[in-house]
N, C-alpha and C positions, 0 to 999 in steps of 0.2 A: 532320308527318303528323297527320291527324284521323280515322284508322281507328278503328271500334269493334272491340273484341277481348274476348276471355275471358282472364283471368290464372289461371295455376295455379302452385301452390307445393309443392316437394318437402318431405319431413320429415326426421326424424333418419336419419343415414347420408349425407346430402348435404353435411355439413360439411366444410370444408377449411381448413387452415391458411392464414391470410392472407386469408381470405374477408372482403370488405368494405373492405380497405385501399385498394384503388384508387378505389372511390367516394368514400371519405372524404378521400382526397388531392385529388381533383379537384373535389368538390361540398360546399360548406359544408352544404347541406341533408342529405347523408348523415351528416356528422358530428354535426349537431344531432340526428338521430335516434338515433345510438348515445348521445350524451349524455342525451337524454331517458329511453332505456331504462335507462341506468346509474343515474340518479337513482331510477328507480322500484325497482330491485332492489338498490341499494347496491353494485354491482359495476362494475367498469370492463370491460364486455363487449368492447370493441374490442381491448383489451390482451390479453384471453383468446384472441381470434381471431388476433391477429397474432403473439403472442410464443411460440408453441409451448407454451403453458400446457397442462399435462396435463388441466386441468379442462374443456378443450374436449370431451373424449371422455367426460366423466361426464355422465350424462343430466340431472342437476340444472341443469347449466350449458350443455350442448349446445342445450337446447330454447330458451331465451331468446337465445342467441347466434345460432341459425339464424333464428329469428323476426325479430330486429332487423336481420340483414343483409338478409333478403328485404323487409322494409318500407322500409329504406333505398333499395334498388335500385328498388322499386316507385314510391317518391316521386320519385326522380330521372327515371324513365322518363316519368312523367305531367307533371312540371313541365318537363322539357327537350324532349320529343318530341311533346307534345299527344296522347298516346295516350288513348283514352276506354274504359276497361274498363266493360263492362255486365254481366259474370258473373265469378264467382270459384269457384275450386276448390282444395283442397289435400289432400295425402296425409298422414293421421294428423296429426302435429304441424302439417303444412302447412295444415290446415283452419283453425287459429288464425290463421295469417298472412292467409289469405283473409278471415276475418272482420274482422281489423284493416284490411286494405286496403279492404274494402267499407264500412267506417265502423260496423260492428256493435259492435266493441269498441275502446275507446281503447288506444293502444299501451301505456301504463303498465299497464293491467289485463291486457292480453294477455301481456307478459312476466312479470308476477307470477303469472298463472294458469299459465303453462307451467312456470315454475320450480317451482311447487309440485306440479304434475303430474308433472314429472320426478323430484322427490324421492320422491314417493310411489310411482311406478312401481318406482323402484329398491328401495325399501324392501319392497315387496310380496313379493319373492321374492329371498333372498339370492344374492349373485353366484356364478355357478358351478352354481346349482341349476335354472337354466332355460336354454332354447336356442331358437334359430330358424334356419330354413333356407330357401333358395329352391329351388323345384322347377321345372325348366325342360323343357318338352316340347311340340311343336306340338300344338295342339287339345287341351290338356291336360284340359279338362272331359269329354271323351268317354272318358277312361280311368278314371273313378270314383276319382280319387286321393284326393278328400276322405273317401270312405267307407273307403278302405284305412287312411289315417292315423288316422281315428277309431277304427278297430278297435284300435289299440295305444295310445290315450290321447292322442294329438297332436290338433291341431285347425288348421284354415285360419285364418290371421291376416290375410292380404291376398289378395284376388282382383285381381291386378294387370293382367292381360292374357290373350288367349286362349293364350299360351304360358307364362305364369308364375303360380304360387301361391306363397305364403309360409306355412310352417307354424310353429307355436309349442307350447311346452309344457314340461313337465319334462324335464331333460336326458336321463334315461333313456328317455322316451317318443319324443323326437325321434330319439334314437339307434336305438330299435326300429323307427321308421318308415323309417329309412335302410336297415336290413337288409331289411325286407319290400319296399320299393320296388325295391331292387337285384335282388331275386329275381323279383318280378312284372313290373317294367318296366325291364329292364336298359338301354334307350335314353334313360331319364330322366336329366337331370343334376341332381344333389344338391349344392348349394352352401352349406355352413354359413355363417351370417352372424356378424360379430363384434359381438355386442350383449351388453349387461350384464344383461338380464332377458327373459323371455318375453312381449313385449308383445302386445296384442290377443288374450289368451287368458283362459280363466276364472280363471286364477291371478291376475288383476288385480281380480277383483270385490271383494275385501276392502277396497280403497281407495276404492270408488266413493262410499260415504256421507261420507268425510272430504273427498273432492275436491268433492262437492256443496255443501258449506259455503263453499269458496272460490268457487264459481260464484255462490252466493246473494249474497256479499259485493259482486259486481260488478253484480248484477242492477239496481239503481237506475240504473246509468250505460249499460246496454245499449240500443242502438237495434235492437230486435228486428225492427222492420218492415223494416229492410234486409237482414235475413237471407235473404230470398226470392230474393236474388241470388247466394247461396253454396250450393254443394252440400254434403250431409251425407254423411259416410263411413258413418254408421249405417244410413241408409235407401237410399242410393244416388241419391236425388232432392234437389231443392232444399229447403232449410229451410223449415219454417213457423214463424212467429213463436211460436205458443203451446206448441210442443214443443222450442224451441231449447235451453234449458238442460238438460233431461232427456236429450236426445240427445247433448249434449256429454259428460255424465257416462257414459252408457251406451257411448260411443265407446271408452272405455278398455279395455274387455274384449270388446267386439265386433269381428268381423273388418271390415277396410276394404273396402268394395264399390267398388273403384275402376273396374272396368269399367262398373258402372252410372253412376258419376260422369262418366266419359267420354262416355257416351251422353247423358246429361242436358245437358252442355255442348255436345254436337254439336247439339242440337236448338235452340241459339241462333243457328246459322248464322254465327257470327263466327269470325274468326282466332283461333288459340289461341297464347299467349305464356307460356313457362315462366320464372319468375323465381326464382332461387336460387343458392347456392354452386355447385352443379353442376345437370346436367339429366337426372336419371334418368327423369323421367316422359315425355319425349320418345320414349323407346324403347317405352313401353307405348302411346303413341298411335300410333307407326308400326306396331305389330302389328295395328292395326285400320285402316291405311291412311291415317292422318291426319298431315300434316306439321306440325310445331311450330317456331316461332321461339323463340330462346332469348335470355335476358339473364342472363349469368354474370359477365361482367367489363365494365368501362367500354368496352372495345373493341367489344363487341356493340351498343352504342348506335347505331353508325353505320347500320345497317340501319333502324331506326326513325326516324332523322332524314331518311331518303330518302322516296320516293314510297310511298304506302300499297300499291301493287301489289308491292312487294318483300317485304312480310310475308307469311308463310306463308298462302295462301288456305285458309279453313276448309271442309272437305268432310264432312258428316254421315256417321258409319259406319252402315252398314245391314247387316242380317243377310247380304245377299249379299256384302258386302265382308269379312265377318269371315273370317280365314284358316282354311281347313281344314286337316287334317293334312298336313304336308309331309314328305318324307324328310329326315332328318338329313344334313348334309353328310358326304361319304364320308371315313372315316377313312384316314390314310395306311396303306398295306400294306407288308409286309416280303416281297419276293419271295425265293424259294430262291437264286436267282442274280441278282445286282444287273445291270441292264442297262447296256451301255456307254454312257457319257456322250456327248452330241453333241460333235463336234470343236470345240475352242475357236479363236476367231479369233486369228489372229497379231497380237500387240500389240508395238509396238517398245518394248524395254526402255530407256527414257531416264531412268529415275529417278535422281537424283543424291544421294540421301540427305537428312539433315536440312537443310532450307533456312532462309532468313531472311525477314525483312519479314513479308508476309501469308501466308505459306505455312504448312501444318501441318508439324509435325516428326515424323518417323517413326523409331522407334528398333527396329531389327531385331536379333533374336537368332538367328544362323544355326543351321540344323540340317544335318547332312552324312550322307547326301544329303537335301536338302529335297524332300519329295513334296507338302506342302500348306502354305499360309500361313494363320495364324490372326491376323486384324486385331482388335485390342482397342481399342474406342472409349472415350474418357475421360468420366467423370462430372464434374459441375461442379466446378471448382477442382482436379480431379485432374492428377497428373503421370504420365508414362510410368513412373515408379518403381514406381507401384502395381501393375504387372504384371511387374516385373523377375523376382520369384522364381517365377513360373509356368514359367519355362523348365525348372526342375528336376523338375517333375512331369508335363510333357507329354511325348508319345512323342518319341523322338529324330528322327522324320522330320517333325515339326512346326516350321516356322519362326515364331517369334513376332514380330508387328509391332505394337508399342505405339504408338499415335497420341497426340500431344500437341498440344494447342491453343497458339497463339501467346501470348506475354507471360507465360509461366511463369517465365521467367528474366530478371531485370531488365537484366542485363549485355548481353543480346543485343539490346536496343533494338527489340524487335518491336511491331508495331502490333496490337493485340487485335482479333478479329473482334466484330461486333455483331449480325449477323443469322443466322438459321437457314439461309436459303438460301445465304448466303455459305460457311457451314460445309459444307454438301452439295456445292456446286460444287467447293470446294477438295478435299474428300474424293474425289469421283469422279475428279478429275485425278490425284490421288495413287495411287489404287487401280488404275485401269485398266492403267497400264504394268507392274504386278506381276500380271497375271492369266495370264501364261503357265503359271503353275501353278495347279492347283486351290486353292480358298481358302474359308475360312469367317469369319464375323463374330461377335464378342461385344461386347456393350454393356451398361453399367449406368447406369440412371437417364437423364440427358441422353445417354449414350452408346447406350443402347437405342433411343432415337428416332432418333439419328444412323445406327446401323447399319441400322435398318428403312428409313429414307428413301434412305440411299445404296443399299441393295440394290434399291429400286424405280426408282432413277434410273440404273443402269448400263446401258451400251448393249445392244441386243438381241443375244443370244447369249452374254452374259457374266453369270454368276450365281453366288452362293455355293453351296457344297455343303451348307452348314448355317448357321443363324442361331441364335444364343443370346441371348436377351433377359432382362435381369435388372433387378429393382428399379425398375420403371417402370410407372405407370398407362397403361393402353392409350391409343394416340394419339387416338382419337375422342372420348374422354371429356373433360369440361371441365377445363381447367388451373386451378390455383389462382391467387389474386390476384398481381399483378405484384410480386414481391418486390424486383425490381432498382430500382423507383422509390421505394422507402423510404429514410428517412434512414439514415446509416451505423449508428447505434445500433440502430434498428429492424430493419434488415437483418441485422446480425450476430446479434441476438437471435432472429430467426426462423430463419436459416440454422443457427445453432448447435444448434438442436433436431434437425437431421437427423442429427447425429453426423458422425463422419468428419474433423472439424477437430481436430488435436491440441491437448490442453490447453495446451502450451507455446506454441502459436501464438496461441490465443484469449486467454490470460492475459498476453501480452507486446505491449503496444501497438506497439512499434517493429517487431517481426516481422509483426503483424497488418496494419500499414500497407503493408508490401511485398506482402503476400498479398491484400489486399482489391481492388485494381484487377482482377486476373485473375479473382477469384471473381465480382465484380460483372458483367464482361464475359461470363462464362459464363451467368450467370442472365439477362442480357439476351438472349442467344441462346435460352435455354429459353423466356423470355416471349415470344419472337418466333415461336414454333412454332405453325403452324396446319395441322390435318390436312385434306387434300384427298383424296377418294375417288380411287383409282387401282388398277389391278390389283396385288395383293400378290405378293411373291416366291413362287416355286413350290418353293422347297427346304424340307426338313424344318426345323421351328422347335421350339425347346425353351425353356420358361419357367422362371424362378428367382425366388424371392421369400424374404424373411425372416419367420419366424413372428410376430416381434413388431414388425414394420415399421409404425409409425403413420402413415407417409406414403402407403404403398402397401398397401391392404387386399388380401387374397386375392381378393375379388370384382373388384376393379380390375385386378388382374393377370390373372385368368382372362378378363377382357373383351377381351384381345388376340385371342381366338378369333373375335370378331365381325368382325375385319378379316383374320384368318389362319385361315380355316376349316379348313385342314389341320394346324393346330398339333399337336405331339405332346404329350410329357410336361410336367407341371408339377411342380417340386420345391421345397418350402419348407424352408429351412435355419434352424437356430437362429439368433437374433439379430435386430437391428433393420435399419434401412435399409442399413447398411454391413456386412451379412453377408458380403459379398465380401472384406472385409479379416479380419473375425473368423473366417470359416469357409473361409479360402483354400483350404486342402488338399482339403477335402471338395468344394468347388465344382470346382476344377481336375481332380480325379480324376473327377468325374462328366462334365465336358466331354471329358476324355481318352477315357473309355470310349464315348462318343457318336461321337467323331471315328473310332474304329476302324472303325465301320459304313460310313464313306465313305473309308476309305484308298485311295488310288489303287493300282491293281495288286494289290489284295488278293484272295486267293483265298477265296470263300465257304466257310464251315465246313459 
């Protein structure tokens, strides 16, 4: 295609484990980009991205890693698909990606600048002394939120969309803002962000003069004339050559005027394409009625290789199109008397137990008498044994049905599944014959996606009583790079950082060789998942996460509410990604308590 477009790049917070790996595997140009950046900063940035290196989440390393991945993807896009960018924008750190993509900065200078920028920003305020939070409310500007938070010492860091502001400041001022906003605007959603410093606040001013020195070192190589094609977070308009370096320095402590950036890009009349490890900016554009194409993984290149008409058409946002205040989605209510459920379809009970070949294996722990079935869907590499002990803490009227994917046991000679659709088809076939009783679904990680999609695919009139989703990024958010395509060493290194694989397995090659094929096939299923808009399940939904889960941030878990507007509680338990193993009793007790609300034939209190 030869369509002109505007490219936008997200900033810190968009990083994902494995980002860039798929581009580097398929395109030498992407690998050369990572090599160029690594030489400039003296660090193997691709290794940090792929190997679950903890430095990926340290600002000093996050920033060059994200910039390099974005430039690698940008170079592949323009070289392979003939895309012709005419304008560029980036959010915070992403502004530097935009400057490199536009030819204003050389890549080597760009990664050195953002590494210095990240180190200085982290040094400005000791970790734990600053905080940031996203504030979400329709037509948020009309509620004088900026004035309210300023009154307690916090300040607006990002003006992201008509529905979202981000605030920043000392930890105690952000906490005070939360209390005040809960009192004044109870309908506002306050989402603390997992950041290590209060970015884009006056607390960053102390580092501006030192950063100005780094910018000055790059000045002889700057192509400032090209900056007129790049939007400035500081002004909200396109850069002017004479103020470029000053505004880059001042951007550190000034708010990101992203709504103004979106309007400036809109005036170009071109399609918008977001390039990055994930695509958070697309949601901000959607809030002003603009559709955005995304380049997050190699698979996304397909749309750009097709006809130009398939790339999102750019429509300039106008004041008339800016959303006005809209009522929040209705929250689920708890009636004093639970209404009688609709009569369930009569389904023949032809299930024959654990099957062979390409069928799922279902391990049932009977309850006497069974009033409700709880289906537990497996995480990648998981066996039914992970749920065996649940039976001891569930109510005695709940029958536990632990689902196991094929190829867990070498001696059974089972054929592994490879595609997500295949998994859902098999799951629906297994579940439907067992729906003569009320039932609920629990899933963790891959299992949460499975539970969600199976619930959406069940025949009309058959639906779970309740859905429990744990340890999973919301389905509509971008997925990380394809780990299943990595070499065995890279794959095991990446997967090992999720936790959950016993040390005796990881450290014993013979045992790992038996475990690896099933684990790989599960990640192939995960990598194959694609979210398609479709009516959500109408049952109550509860979300669970780990407080220290580096794979699934609290904001990514909360984003399930975008596709499940009636979602109920969110509970964060101690631990990382595999909190369901470390905090098993607390998790099962919570689920058991919630199941009491839907116990069949229960008399309301």
